[in-house]
A tleap script that builds the chain and sets N, CA, C and O, in Angstrom:
source leaprc.protein.ff14SB
mol = sequence {
  NMET SER THR GLN LYS THR GLU THR ASN LYS
  ALA PRO GLN PRO VAL GLY ALA TYR PRO HIE
  ALA ARG ARG ALA GLY ASN LEU LEU PHE LEU
  SER GLY ILE GLY PRO ARG ASP PRO GLU THR
  ASN GLY ILE PRO GLY LEU GLU ARG SER ALA
  MET GLY ASN PHE THR GLU PHE ASP PHE GLU
  ALA GLN CYS HIE SER VAL PHE ARG ASN VAL
  ARG ALA VAL LEU GLU ALA ALA GLY ALA ARG
  TRP GLU ASP LEU VAL ASP VAL THR VAL PHE
  LEU VAL ASN MET GLN ARG ASP PHE HIE ILE
  TYR ASN ARG ILE TYR ALA GLU TYR PHE LYS
  ASP HIE GLN PRO CYS ARG THR THR VAL ALA
  ILE THR ALA LEU PRO THR PRO ILE ALA ILE
  GLU LEU LYS CYS ILE ALA TYR LEU GLY CGLU
}
set mol.1.N position { 12.667 6.252 40.810 }
set mol.1.CA position { 11.673 5.247 40.511 }
set mol.1.C position { 12.393 3.986 40.037 }
set mol.1.O position { 13.279 4.050 39.185 }
set mol.2.N position { 12.010 2.860 40.589 }
set mol.2.CA position { 12.581 1.590 40.132 }
set mol.2.C position { 11.757 1.065 38.959 }
set mol.2.O position { 10.576 1.383 38.814 }
set mol.3.N position { 12.398 0.267 38.140 }
set mol.3.CA position { 11.704 -0.333 37.000 }
set mol.3.C position { 11.858 -1.846 37.078 }
set mol.3.O position { 12.794 -2.360 37.689 }
set mol.4.N position { 10.936 -2.536 36.457 }
set mol.4.CA position { 10.939 -3.996 36.465 }
set mol.4.C position { 10.872 -4.481 35.032 }
set mol.4.O position { 9.996 -4.064 34.274 }
set mol.5.N position { 11.792 -5.361 34.650 }
set mol.5.CA position { 11.775 -5.851 33.273 }
set mol.5.C position { 11.006 -7.158 33.173 }
set mol.5.O position { 10.887 -7.914 34.137 }
set mol.6.N position { 10.486 -7.400 31.969 }
set mol.6.CA position { 9.747 -8.620 31.660 }
set mol.6.C position { 10.422 -9.316 30.495 }
set mol.6.O position { 10.740 -8.700 29.478 }
set mol.7.N position { 10.633 -10.606 30.662 }
set mol.7.CA position { 11.124 -11.441 29.577 }
set mol.7.C position { 10.299 -12.723 29.600 }
set mol.7.O position { 9.936 -13.216 30.668 }
set mol.8.N position { 10.005 -13.261 28.420 }
set mol.8.CA position { 9.195 -14.471 28.339 }
set mol.8.C position { 9.642 -15.331 27.173 }
set mol.8.O position { 10.129 -14.818 26.166 }
set mol.9.N position { 9.477 -16.632 27.309 }
set mol.9.CA position { 9.779 -17.524 26.192 }
set mol.9.C position { 8.552 -17.731 25.305 }
set mol.9.O position { 8.601 -18.512 24.354 }
set mol.10.N position { 7.454 -17.038 25.608 }
set mol.10.CA position { 6.230 -17.140 24.805 }
set mol.10.C position { 6.184 -16.096 23.694 }
set mol.10.O position { 5.213 -16.025 22.941 }
set mol.11.N position { 7.229 -15.294 23.596 }
set mol.11.CA position { 7.384 -14.313 22.514 }
set mol.11.C position { 8.780 -14.522 21.930 }
set mol.11.O position { 9.649 -15.083 22.598 }
set mol.12.N position { 9.006 -14.077 20.694 }
set mol.12.CA position { 10.334 -14.272 20.107 }
set mol.12.C position { 11.403 -13.547 20.934 }
set mol.12.O position { 11.168 -12.460 21.462 }
set mol.13.N position { 12.550 -14.156 21.031 }
set mol.13.CA position { 13.628 -13.542 21.793 }
set mol.13.C position { 14.115 -12.270 21.092 }
set mol.13.O position { 14.200 -12.232 19.864 }
set mol.14.N position { 14.431 -11.240 21.861 }
set mol.14.CA position { 14.940 -9.995 21.251 }
set mol.14.C position { 16.200 -10.262 20.431 }
set mol.14.O position { 16.961 -11.185 20.722 }
set mol.15.N position { 16.405 -9.445 19.409 }
set mol.15.CA position { 17.589 -9.601 18.558 }
set mol.15.C position { 18.752 -8.756 19.062 }
set mol.15.O position { 19.777 -8.646 18.390 }
set mol.16.N position { 18.600 -8.167 20.228 }
set mol.16.CA position { 19.651 -7.353 20.829 }
set mol.16.C position { 19.580 -7.447 22.344 }
set mol.16.O position { 18.852 -8.271 22.898 }
set mol.17.N position { 20.341 -6.597 22.996 }
set mol.17.CA position { 20.411 -6.588 24.459 }
set mol.17.C position { 19.330 -5.676 25.035 }
set mol.17.O position { 19.599 -4.537 25.416 }
set mol.18.N position { 18.113 -6.191 25.090 }
set mol.18.CA position { 16.995 -5.450 25.665 }
set mol.18.C position { 15.918 -6.439 26.099 }
set mol.18.O position { 15.838 -7.538 25.551 }
set mol.19.N position { 15.087 -6.067 27.077 }
set mol.19.CA position { 14.019 -6.961 27.523 }
set mol.19.C position { 12.798 -6.843 26.621 }
set mol.19.O position { 12.706 -5.924 25.806 }
set mol.20.N position { 11.870 -7.767 26.767 }
set mol.20.CA position { 10.609 -7.670 26.033 }
set mol.20.C position { 9.835 -6.424 26.464 }
set mol.20.O position { 9.212 -5.753 25.641 }
set mol.21.N position { 9.883 -6.123 27.765 }
set mol.21.CA position { 9.143 -4.974 28.278 }
set mol.21.C position { 9.790 -4.495 29.572 }
set mol.21.O position { 10.570 -5.208 30.203 }
set mol.22.N position { 9.444 -3.271 29.947 }
set mol.22.CA position { 9.906 -2.714 31.205 }
set mol.22.C position { 8.779 -1.880 31.793 }
set mol.22.O position { 8.207 -1.016 31.130 }
set mol.23.N position { 8.474 -2.163 33.062 }
set mol.23.CA position { 7.452 -1.398 33.777 }
set mol.23.C position { 8.121 -0.255 34.513 }
set mol.23.O position { 9.139 -0.436 35.182 }
set mol.24.N position { 7.532 0.929 34.381 }
set mol.24.CA position { 7.975 2.115 35.109 }
set mol.24.C position { 6.725 2.751 35.707 }
set mol.24.O position { 5.927 3.356 34.992 }
set mol.25.N position { 6.561 2.613 37.004 }
set mol.25.CA position { 5.346 3.118 37.637 }
set mol.25.C position { 4.140 2.359 37.125 }
set mol.25.O position { 4.100 1.130 37.181 }
set mol.26.N position { 3.160 3.091 36.627 }
set mol.26.CA position { 1.931 2.484 36.114 }
set mol.26.C position { 1.974 2.222 34.614 }
set mol.26.O position { 0.966 1.832 34.026 }
set mol.27.N position { 3.123 2.431 33.994 }
set mol.27.CA position { 3.241 2.241 32.550 }
set mol.27.C position { 4.113 1.037 32.228 }
set mol.27.O position { 5.113 0.775 32.897 }
set mol.28.N position { 3.720 0.318 31.200 }
set mol.28.CA position { 4.487 -0.807 30.700 }
set mol.28.C position { 4.918 -0.470 29.272 }
set mol.28.O position { 4.077 -0.254 28.400 }
set mol.29.N position { 6.218 -0.428 29.043 }
set mol.29.CA position { 6.779 -0.110 27.731 }
set mol.29.C position { 7.266 -1.396 27.085 }
set mol.29.O position { 8.164 -2.052 27.612 }
set mol.30.N position { 6.685 -1.762 25.953 }
set mol.30.CA position { 7.126 -2.942 25.226 }
set mol.30.C position { 8.194 -2.542 24.221 }
set mol.30.O position { 8.064 -1.537 23.522 }
set mol.31.N position { 9.256 -3.347 24.161 }
set mol.31.CA position { 10.250 -3.150 23.104 }
set mol.31.C position { 9.593 -3.510 21.778 }
set mol.31.O position { 8.495 -4.067 21.758 }
set mol.32.N position { 10.252 -3.199 20.683 }
set mol.32.CA position { 9.705 -3.562 19.377 }
set mol.32.C position { 9.447 -5.060 19.311 }
set mol.32.O position { 10.334 -5.864 19.599 }
set mol.33.N position { 8.227 -5.431 18.931 }
set mol.33.CA position { 7.827 -6.831 18.849 }
set mol.33.C position { 7.483 -7.134 17.392 }
set mol.33.O position { 6.674 -6.444 16.771 }
set mol.34.N position { 8.107 -8.165 16.870 }
set mol.34.CA position { 7.849 -8.566 15.490 }
set mol.34.C position { 7.079 -9.874 15.427 }
set mol.34.O position { 6.642 -10.386 16.458 }
set mol.35.N position { 6.908 -10.417 14.235 }
set mol.35.CA position { 6.086 -11.614 14.044 }
set mol.35.C position { 6.823 -12.946 14.147 }
set mol.35.O position { 6.213 -13.992 13.926 }
set mol.36.N position { 8.117 -12.941 14.475 }
set mol.36.CA position { 8.829 -14.225 14.504 }
set mol.36.C position { 8.158 -15.214 15.458 }
set mol.36.O position { 7.640 -14.817 16.502 }
set mol.37.N position { 8.167 -16.473 15.107 }
set mol.37.CA position { 7.586 -17.527 15.933 }
set mol.37.C position { 8.492 -17.766 17.137 }
set mol.37.O position { 9.690 -17.986 16.962 }
set mol.38.N position { 7.949 -17.729 18.359 }
set mol.38.CA position { 8.802 -17.888 19.540 }
set mol.38.C position { 9.444 -19.270 19.665 }
set mol.38.O position { 10.479 -19.406 20.316 }
set mol.39.N position { 8.853 -20.289 19.057 }
set mol.39.CA position { 9.409 -21.641 19.164 }
set mol.39.C position { 10.446 -21.937 18.091 }
set mol.39.O position { 11.468 -22.564 18.373 }
set mol.40.N position { 10.193 -21.490 16.858 }
set mol.40.CA position { 11.085 -21.840 15.746 }
set mol.40.C position { 11.982 -20.687 15.302 }
set mol.40.O position { 12.974 -20.900 14.605 }
set mol.41.N position { 11.637 -19.480 15.701 }
set mol.41.CA position { 12.301 -18.248 15.270 }
set mol.41.C position { 12.047 -17.960 13.791 }
set mol.41.O position { 12.622 -17.021 13.240 }
set mol.42.N position { 11.197 -18.754 13.145 }
set mol.42.CA position { 10.832 -18.512 11.759 }
set mol.42.C position { 9.848 -17.363 11.650 }
set mol.42.O position { 9.256 -16.934 12.640 }
set mol.43.N position { 9.686 -16.876 10.443 }
set mol.43.CA position { 8.772 -15.768 10.174 }
set mol.43.C position { 7.539 -16.333 9.473 }
set mol.43.O position { 7.632 -16.816 8.344 }
set mol.44.N position { 6.386 -16.273 10.139 }
set mol.44.CA position { 5.168 -16.814 9.521 }
set mol.44.C position { 4.895 -16.189 8.158 }
set mol.44.O position { 5.025 -14.979 7.976 }
set mol.45.N position { 4.518 -17.031 7.212 }
set mol.45.CA position { 4.169 -16.548 5.882 }
set mol.45.C position { 5.347 -16.163 5.014 }
set mol.45.O position { 5.155 -15.577 3.949 }
set mol.46.N position { 6.559 -16.472 5.436 }
set mol.46.CA position { 7.743 -16.087 4.670 }
set mol.46.C position { 8.586 -17.327 4.378 }
set mol.46.O position { 9.045 -18.012 5.292 }
set mol.47.N position { 8.781 -17.600 3.092 }
set mol.47.CA position { 9.655 -18.686 2.650 }
set mol.47.C position { 10.663 -18.102 1.689 }
set mol.47.O position { 10.355 -17.191 0.921 }
set mol.48.N position { 11.880 -18.638 1.738 }
set mol.48.CA position { 12.941 -18.165 0.848 }
set mol.48.C position { 13.535 -19.334 0.067 }
set mol.48.O position { 13.565 -20.471 0.537 }
set mol.49.N position { 13.999 -19.023 -1.123 }
set mol.49.CA position { 14.688 -20.029 -1.937 }
set mol.49.C position { 16.121 -20.175 -1.427 }
set mol.49.O position { 16.559 -19.418 -0.561 }
set mol.50.N position { 16.845 -21.150 -1.969 }
set mol.50.CA position { 18.248 -21.347 -1.596 }
set mol.50.C position { 19.085 -20.113 -1.911 }
set mol.50.O position { 20.116 -19.876 -1.280 }
set mol.51.N position { 18.639 -19.329 -2.889 }
set mol.51.CA position { 19.346 -18.099 -3.273 }
set mol.51.C position { 18.982 -16.922 -2.363 }
set mol.51.O position { 19.569 -15.845 -2.471 }
set mol.52.N position { 18.010 -17.134 -1.467 }
set mol.52.CA position { 17.619 -16.067 -0.553 }
set mol.52.C position { 16.460 -15.218 -1.035 }
set mol.52.O position { 16.068 -14.271 -0.353 }
set mol.53.N position { 15.902 -15.535 -2.197 }
set mol.53.CA position { 14.764 -14.780 -2.717 }
set mol.53.C position { 13.472 -15.262 -2.061 }
set mol.53.O position { 13.346 -16.437 -1.717 }
set mol.54.N position { 12.521 -14.359 -1.892 }
set mol.54.CA position { 11.236 -14.731 -1.323 }
set mol.54.C position { 10.463 -15.592 -2.317 }
set mol.54.O position { 10.296 -15.210 -3.475 }
set mol.55.N position { 9.993 -16.751 -1.867 }
set mol.55.CA position { 9.146 -17.598 -2.698 }
set mol.55.C position { 7.709 -17.566 -2.194 }
set mol.55.O position { 6.779 -17.895 -2.931 }
set mol.56.N position { 7.529 -17.169 -0.939 }
set mol.56.CA position { 6.194 -17.010 -0.371 }
set mol.56.C position { 6.225 -15.825 0.579 }
set mol.56.O position { 7.152 -15.680 1.375 }
set mol.57.N position { 5.195 -14.970 0.489 }
set mol.57.CA position { 5.098 -13.826 1.388 }
set mol.57.C position { 3.638 -13.635 1.735 }
set mol.57.O position { 2.816 -13.351 0.862 }
set mol.58.N position { 3.313 -13.790 3.011 }
set mol.58.CA position { 1.948 -13.643 3.495 }
set mol.58.C position { 1.955 -12.614 4.616 }
set mol.58.O position { 2.229 -12.937 5.772 }
set mol.59.N position { 1.651 -11.373 4.258 }
set mol.59.CA position { 1.687 -10.292 5.236 }
set mol.59.C position { 0.617 -10.474 6.306 }
set mol.59.O position { 0.843 -10.128 7.465 }
set mol.60.N position { -0.534 -11.007 5.939 }
set mol.60.CA position { -1.588 -11.243 6.936 }
set mol.60.C position { -1.094 -12.170 8.040 }
set mol.60.O position { -1.381 -11.939 9.215 }
set mol.61.N position { -0.359 -13.210 7.678 }
set mol.61.CA position { 0.183 -14.138 8.679 }
set mol.61.C position { 1.124 -13.404 9.628 }
set mol.61.O position { 1.135 -13.680 10.827 }
set mol.62.N position { 1.914 -12.469 9.099 }
set mol.62.CA position { 2.812 -11.700 9.958 }
set mol.62.C position { 2.014 -10.800 10.903 }
set mol.62.O position { 2.383 -10.652 12.068 }
set mol.63.N position { 0.940 -10.205 10.423 }
set mol.63.CA position { 0.111 -9.344 11.281 }
set mol.63.C position { -0.476 -10.135 12.447 }
set mol.63.O position { -0.372 -9.715 13.599 }
set mol.64.N position { -1.089 -11.270 12.150 }
set mol.64.CA position { -1.687 -12.074 13.217 }
set mol.64.C position { -0.615 -12.530 14.213 }
set mol.64.O position { -0.859 -12.557 15.419 }
set mol.65.N position { 0.549 -12.881 13.716 }
set mol.65.CA position { 1.624 -13.341 14.580 }
set mol.65.C position { 2.149 -12.217 15.477 }
set mol.65.O position { 2.428 -12.445 16.655 }
set mol.66.N position { 2.284 -11.024 14.936 }
set mol.66.CA position { 2.790 -9.917 15.754 }
set mol.66.C position { 1.793 -9.591 16.874 }
set mol.66.O position { 2.205 -9.251 17.983 }
set mol.67.N position { 0.512 -9.690 16.601 }
set mol.67.CA position { -0.481 -9.448 17.655 }
set mol.67.C position { -0.425 -10.540 18.726 }
set mol.67.O position { -0.557 -10.242 19.913 }
set mol.68.N position { -0.232 -11.798 18.324 }
set mol.68.CA position { -0.073 -12.880 19.308 }
set mol.68.C position { 1.140 -12.619 20.194 }
set mol.68.O position { 1.089 -12.821 21.407 }
set mol.69.N position { 2.232 -12.167 19.577 }
set mol.69.CA position { 3.460 -11.917 20.335 }
set mol.69.C position { 3.307 -10.746 21.304 }
set mol.69.O position { 3.805 -10.803 22.429 }
set mol.70.N position { 2.626 -9.692 20.876 }
set mol.70.CA position { 2.372 -8.560 21.780 }
set mol.70.C position { 1.529 -9.038 22.956 }
set mol.70.O position { 1.823 -8.708 24.105 }
set mol.71.N position { 0.489 -9.809 22.679 }
set mol.71.CA position { -0.373 -10.320 23.750 }
set mol.71.C position { 0.442 -11.178 24.733 }
set mol.71.O position { 0.233 -11.090 25.943 }
set mol.72.N position { 1.354 -11.994 24.232 }
set mol.72.CA position { 2.171 -12.852 25.096 }
set mol.72.C position { 3.043 -12.023 26.036 }
set mol.72.O position { 3.187 -12.360 27.211 }
set mol.73.N position { 3.620 -10.947 25.525 }
set mol.73.CA position { 4.452 -10.077 26.377 }
set mol.73.C position { 3.587 -9.360 27.400 }
set mol.73.O position { 3.962 -9.262 28.569 }
set mol.74.N position { 2.438 -8.859 26.976 }
set mol.74.CA position { 1.527 -8.206 27.921 }
set mol.74.C position { 1.165 -9.157 29.061 }
set mol.74.O position { 1.253 -8.794 30.235 }
set mol.75.N position { 0.762 -10.365 28.707 }
set mol.75.CA position { 0.349 -11.340 29.722 }
set mol.75.C position { 1.502 -11.710 30.646 }
set mol.75.O position { 1.299 -11.881 31.848 }
set mol.76.N position { 2.706 -11.834 30.100 }
set mol.76.CA position { 3.870 -12.156 30.931 }
set mol.76.C position { 4.148 -11.051 31.948 }
set mol.76.O position { 4.703 -11.308 33.017 }
set mol.77.N position { 3.759 -9.820 31.610 }
set mol.77.CA position { 3.971 -8.674 32.505 }
set mol.77.C position { 2.767 -8.418 33.408 }
set mol.77.O position { 2.762 -7.462 34.184 }
set mol.78.N position { 1.744 -9.275 33.305 }
set mol.78.CA position { 0.553 -9.091 34.127 }
set mol.78.C position { -0.422 -8.072 33.570 }
set mol.78.O position { -1.269 -7.554 34.298 }
set mol.79.N position { -0.306 -7.781 32.274 }
set mol.79.CA position { -1.182 -6.796 31.632 }
set mol.79.C position { -2.155 -7.499 30.688 }
set mol.79.O position { -2.025 -8.690 30.403 }
set mol.80.N position { -3.121 -6.738 30.218 }
set mol.80.CA position { -4.128 -7.257 29.297 }
set mol.80.C position { -4.099 -6.443 28.005 }
set mol.80.O position { -3.575 -5.330 27.965 }
set mol.81.N position { -4.664 -7.013 26.969 }
set mol.81.CA position { -4.782 -6.344 25.668 }
set mol.81.C position { -5.443 -4.979 25.825 }
set mol.81.O position { -5.036 -4.001 25.198 }
set mol.82.N position { -6.473 -4.928 26.676 }
set mol.82.CA position { -7.236 -3.695 26.886 }
set mol.82.C position { -6.441 -2.620 27.620 }
set mol.82.O position { -6.889 -1.477 27.710 }
set mol.83.N position { -5.262 -2.972 28.148 }
set mol.83.CA position { -4.414 -1.999 28.837 }
set mol.83.C position { -3.578 -1.167 27.860 }
set mol.83.O position { -2.985 -0.163 28.258 }
set mol.84.N position { -3.524 -1.570 26.596 }
set mol.84.CA position { -2.739 -0.814 25.616 }
set mol.84.C position { -3.315 0.587 25.440 }
set mol.84.O position { -4.521 0.754 25.258 }
set mol.85.N position { -2.439 1.595 25.496 }
set mol.85.CA position { -2.872 2.981 25.300 }
set mol.85.C position { -2.205 3.629 24.093 }
set mol.85.O position { -2.674 4.653 23.596 }
set mol.86.N position { -1.107 3.030 23.619 }
set mol.86.CA position { -0.395 3.618 22.479 }
set mol.86.C position { 0.308 2.508 21.698 }
set mol.86.O position { 0.976 1.653 22.280 }
set mol.87.N position { 0.149 2.532 20.379 }
set mol.87.CA position { 0.774 1.544 19.499 }
set mol.87.C position { 1.465 2.294 18.361 }
set mol.87.O position { 0.842 3.084 17.652 }
set mol.88.N position { 2.759 2.031 18.202 }
set mol.88.CA position { 3.498 2.554 17.060 }
set mol.88.C position { 3.787 1.374 16.145 }
set mol.88.O position { 4.328 0.356 16.577 }
set mol.89.N position { 3.422 1.521 14.881 }
set mol.89.CA position { 3.537 0.452 13.897 }
set mol.89.C position { 4.623 0.832 12.890 }
set mol.89.O position { 4.614 1.933 12.340 }
set mol.90.N position { 5.547 -0.083 12.659 }
set mol.90.CA position { 6.595 0.121 11.659 }
set mol.90.C position { 6.339 -0.847 10.512 }
set mol.90.O position { 6.324 -2.061 10.713 }
set mol.91.N position { 6.139 -0.313 9.312 }
set mol.91.CA position { 5.913 -1.128 8.113 }
set mol.91.C position { 7.039 -0.881 7.120 }
set mol.91.O position { 7.425 0.264 6.887 }
set mol.92.N position { 7.565 -1.951 6.534 }
set mol.92.CA position { 8.634 -1.780 5.551 }
set mol.92.C position { 8.101 -1.486 4.154 }
set mol.92.O position { 8.860 -1.084 3.271 }
set mol.93.N position { 6.799 -1.686 3.948 }
set mol.93.CA position { 6.211 -1.336 2.657 }
set mol.93.C position { 4.802 -0.787 2.895 }
set mol.93.O position { 3.817 -1.524 2.866 }
set mol.94.N position { 4.735 0.504 3.127 }
set mol.94.CA position { 3.471 1.159 3.463 }
set mol.94.C position { 2.437 0.988 2.348 }
set mol.94.O position { 1.283 0.660 2.624 }
set mol.95.N position { 2.833 1.205 1.108 }
set mol.95.CA position { 1.878 1.137 -0.002 }
set mol.95.C position { 1.277 -0.252 -0.159 }
set mol.95.O position { 0.073 -0.383 -0.381 }
set mol.96.N position { 2.082 -1.267 -0.051 }
set mol.96.CA position { 1.606 -2.634 -0.238 }
set mol.96.C position { 0.809 -3.129 0.979 }
set mol.96.O position { -0.194 -3.823 0.817 }
set mol.97.N position { 1.250 -2.777 2.194 }
set mol.97.CA position { 0.754 -3.454 3.390 }
set mol.97.C position { -0.205 -2.666 4.275 }
set mol.97.O position { -0.897 -3.270 5.096 }
set mol.98.N position { -0.274 -1.346 4.142 }
set mol.98.CA position { -1.075 -0.576 5.098 }
set mol.98.C position { -2.544 -0.982 5.118 }
set mol.98.O position { -3.115 -1.153 6.195 }
set mol.99.N position { -3.164 -1.139 3.955 }
set mol.99.CA position { -4.596 -1.463 3.944 }
set mol.99.C position { -4.868 -2.823 4.584 }
set mol.99.O position { -5.896 -3.003 5.238 }
set mol.100.N position { -3.967 -3.774 4.405 }
set mol.100.CA position { -4.120 -5.090 5.039 }
set mol.100.C position { -3.951 -4.938 6.550 }
set mol.100.O position { -4.762 -5.443 7.326 }
set mol.101.N position { -2.902 -4.243 6.957 }
set mol.101.CA position { -2.670 -4.033 8.382 }
set mol.101.C position { -3.850 -3.313 9.029 }
set mol.101.O position { -4.311 -3.711 10.098 }
set mol.102.N position { -4.330 -2.277 8.397 }
set mol.102.CA position { -5.419 -1.474 8.958 }
set mol.102.C position { -6.672 -2.327 9.170 }
set mol.102.O position { -7.356 -2.179 10.182 }
set mol.103.N position { -6.974 -3.214 8.228 }
set mol.103.CA position { -8.134 -4.102 8.354 }
set mol.103.C position { -7.963 -5.076 9.511 }
set mol.103.O position { -8.884 -5.263 10.307 }
set mol.104.N position { -6.799 -5.693 9.610 }
set mol.104.CA position { -6.561 -6.669 10.676 }
set mol.104.C position { -6.487 -5.971 12.032 }
set mol.104.O position { -6.990 -6.496 13.025 }
set mol.105.N position { -5.877 -4.817 12.082 }
set mol.105.CA position { -5.816 -4.030 13.323 }
set mol.105.C position { -7.222 -3.760 13.841 }
set mol.105.O position { -7.472 -3.885 15.040 }
set mol.106.N position { -8.139 -3.394 12.957 }
set mol.106.CA position { -9.525 -3.107 13.355 }
set mol.106.C position { -10.198 -4.347 13.942 }
set mol.106.O position { -11.044 -4.221 14.827 }
set mol.107.N position { -9.841 -5.540 13.467 }
set mol.107.CA position { -10.396 -6.777 14.030 }
set mol.107.C position { -9.942 -6.975 15.475 }
set mol.107.O position { -10.728 -7.410 16.316 }
set mol.108.N position { -8.691 -6.662 15.764 }
set mol.108.CA position { -8.137 -6.855 17.098 }
set mol.108.C position { -8.530 -5.733 18.061 }
set mol.108.O position { -8.573 -5.938 19.274 }
set mol.109.N position { -8.811 -4.566 17.527 }
set mol.109.CA position { -9.125 -3.410 18.369 }
set mol.109.C position { -10.531 -2.897 18.091 }
set mol.109.O position { -10.728 -1.702 17.873 }
set mol.110.N position { -11.509 -3.800 18.098 }
set mol.110.CA position { -12.900 -3.416 17.834 }
set mol.110.C position { -13.421 -2.435 18.864 }
set mol.110.O position { -13.849 -1.331 18.527 }
set mol.111.N position { -13.384 -2.843 20.118 }
set mol.111.CA position { -13.988 -2.053 21.189 }
set mol.111.C position { -12.981 -1.209 21.951 }
set mol.111.O position { -13.361 -0.269 22.649 }
set mol.112.N position { -11.729 -1.530 21.829 }
set mol.112.CA position { -10.675 -0.819 22.551 }
set mol.112.C position { -9.711 -0.226 21.523 }
set mol.112.O position { -9.053 -0.968 20.793 }
set mol.113.N position { -9.625 1.072 21.463 }
set mol.113.CA position { -8.789 1.698 20.442 }
set mol.113.C position { -7.732 2.591 21.075 }
set mol.113.O position { -8.017 3.732 21.438 }
set mol.114.N position { -6.502 2.074 21.208 }
set mol.114.CA position { -5.421 2.908 21.709 }
set mol.114.C position { -5.008 3.930 20.645 }
set mol.114.O position { -5.391 3.816 19.481 }
set mol.115.N position { -4.239 4.910 21.054 }
set mol.115.CA position { -3.656 5.833 20.072 }
set mol.115.C position { -2.734 5.017 19.175 }
set mol.115.O position { -2.185 4.001 19.600 }
set mol.116.N position { -2.563 5.467 17.926 }
set mol.116.CA position { -1.733 4.703 16.999 }
set mol.116.C position { -1.004 5.635 16.051 }
set mol.116.O position { -1.553 6.633 15.587 }
set mol.117.N position { 0.241 5.290 15.775 }
set mol.117.CA position { 1.045 5.955 14.763 }
set mol.117.C position { 1.610 4.868 13.862 }
set mol.117.O position { 2.104 3.852 14.349 }
set mol.118.N position { 1.539 5.076 12.546 }
set mol.118.CA position { 2.089 4.111 11.595 }
set mol.118.C position { 3.190 4.803 10.808 }
set mol.118.O position { 2.988 5.881 10.248 }
set mol.119.N position { 4.354 4.171 10.771 }
set mol.119.CA position { 5.536 4.763 10.162 }
set mol.119.C position { 6.093 3.826 9.095 }
set mol.119.O position { 6.201 2.620 9.318 }
set mol.120.N position { 6.442 4.374 7.951 }
set mol.120.CA position { 7.110 3.598 6.904 }
set mol.120.C position { 8.612 3.657 7.155 }
set mol.120.O position { 9.173 4.727 7.391 }
set mol.121.N position { 9.251 2.497 7.103 }
set mol.121.CA position { 10.695 2.424 7.288 }
set mol.121.C position { 11.278 1.577 6.156 }
set mol.121.O position { 10.539 0.891 5.449 }
set mol.122.N position { 12.584 1.623 5.987 }
set mol.122.CA position { 13.189 0.882 4.874 }
set mol.122.C position { 13.559 -0.548 5.235 }
set mol.122.O position { 13.618 -1.402 4.351 }
set mol.123.N position { 13.810 -0.834 6.512 }
set mol.123.CA position { 14.200 -2.189 6.896 }
set mol.123.C position { 14.077 -2.366 8.404 }
set mol.123.O position { 14.045 -1.399 9.164 }
set mol.124.N position { 14.009 -3.629 8.813 }
set mol.124.CA position { 14.069 -4.016 10.218 }
set mol.124.C position { 15.245 -4.978 10.371 }
set mol.124.O position { 15.763 -5.461 9.364 }
set mol.125.N position { 15.683 -5.273 11.594 }
set mol.125.CA position { 16.893 -6.090 11.775 }
set mol.125.C position { 16.800 -7.521 11.229 }
set mol.125.O position { 17.826 -8.129 10.922 }
set mol.126.N position { 15.592 -8.060 11.106 }
set mol.126.CA position { 15.396 -9.367 10.496 }
set mol.126.C position { 14.458 -9.159 9.309 }
set mol.126.O position { 13.872 -8.082 9.198 }
set mol.127.N position { 14.286 -10.132 8.418 }
set mol.127.CA position { 13.476 -9.898 7.212 }
set mol.127.C position { 11.960 -9.928 7.466 }
set mol.127.O position { 11.216 -10.592 6.745 }
set mol.128.N position { 11.522 -9.209 8.486 }
set mol.128.CA position { 10.098 -9.089 8.798 }
set mol.128.C position { 9.553 -7.837 8.130 }
set mol.128.O position { 10.314 -6.939 7.770 }
set mol.129.N position { 8.241 -7.776 7.966 }
set mol.129.CA position { 7.621 -6.641 7.283 }
set mol.129.C position { 6.904 -5.705 8.247 }
set mol.129.O position { 6.420 -4.650 7.835 }
set mol.130.N position { 6.828 -6.080 9.547 }
set mol.130.CA position { 6.072 -5.296 10.517 }
set mol.130.C position { 6.679 -5.466 11.905 }
set mol.130.O position { 7.174 -6.535 12.263 }
set mol.131.N position { 6.627 -4.385 12.675 }
set mol.131.CA position { 7.030 -4.425 14.074 }
set mol.131.C position { 6.155 -3.442 14.833 }
set mol.131.O position { 5.808 -2.383 14.310 }
set mol.132.N position { 5.792 -3.792 16.082 }
set mol.132.CA position { 4.981 -2.912 16.925 }
set mol.132.C position { 5.755 -2.506 18.164 }
set mol.132.O position { 6.482 -3.311 18.747 }
set mol.133.N position { 5.596 -1.267 18.557 }
set mol.133.CA position { 6.146 -0.715 19.800 }
set mol.133.C position { 4.953 -0.210 20.574 }
set mol.133.O position { 4.228 0.659 20.091 }
set mol.134.N position { 4.729 -0.740 21.778 }
set mol.134.CA position { 3.483 -0.469 22.502 }
set mol.134.C position { 3.735 0.055 23.910 }
set mol.134.O position { 4.778 -0.193 24.515 }
set mol.135.N position { 2.740 0.791 24.410 }
set mol.135.CA position { 2.726 1.244 25.796 }
set mol.135.C position { 1.378 0.866 26.377 }
set mol.135.O position { 0.337 1.082 25.757 }
set mol.136.N position { 1.408 0.291 27.586 }
set mol.136.CA position { 0.185 -0.084 28.289 }
set mol.136.C position { 0.129 0.666 29.616 }
set mol.136.O position { 1.157 0.954 30.228 }
set mol.137.N position { -1.076 0.973 30.040 }
set mol.137.CA position { -1.329 1.598 31.333 }
set mol.137.C position { -1.858 0.539 32.277 }
set mol.137.O position { -2.869 -0.105 31.996 }
set mol.138.N position { -1.171 0.357 33.405 }
set mol.138.CA position { -1.519 -0.727 34.311 }
set mol.138.C position { -2.365 -0.286 35.489 }
set mol.138.O position { -2.657 -1.098 36.367 }
set mol.139.N position { -2.760 0.952 35.536 }
set mol.139.CA position { -3.646 1.429 36.587 }
set mol.139.C position { -2.920 1.765 37.870 }
set mol.139.O position { -1.694 1.704 37.963 }
set mol.140.N position { -3.712 2.115 38.839 }
set mol.140.CA position { -3.155 2.547 40.131 }
set mol.140.C position { -2.613 1.387 40.924 }
set mol.140.O position { -2.111 1.577 42.031 }
savepdb mol mol.pdb
quit
């Protein structure tokens, strides 16, 4: 089976040697997508002091941004939001952020509810608080 990769400038560039997504048959596998802004590479809702300490942290802004980025990759691959069948969520602070994430997730997935797994992790490669790994079904 041949596979086709997707890369787009409408989502943040990967932090390693991997594409935004890869299609295999009728499935589209998205690499981990975080909330970084595709134009500035900044992290929405996150400000740091000169010493590197957080001076502003808005997890809701990161949630909305990560959903925009997932949608951008889906669209670049010819898929739609409603094609998502599985979402794995990585949170760096489950206790602080899960209830916020769960509320915002419900707003985006009102009528269409893919399978979902949420995992607590200690860190991500950049100072983001959330990352999504998704699979979409593209039909026959």
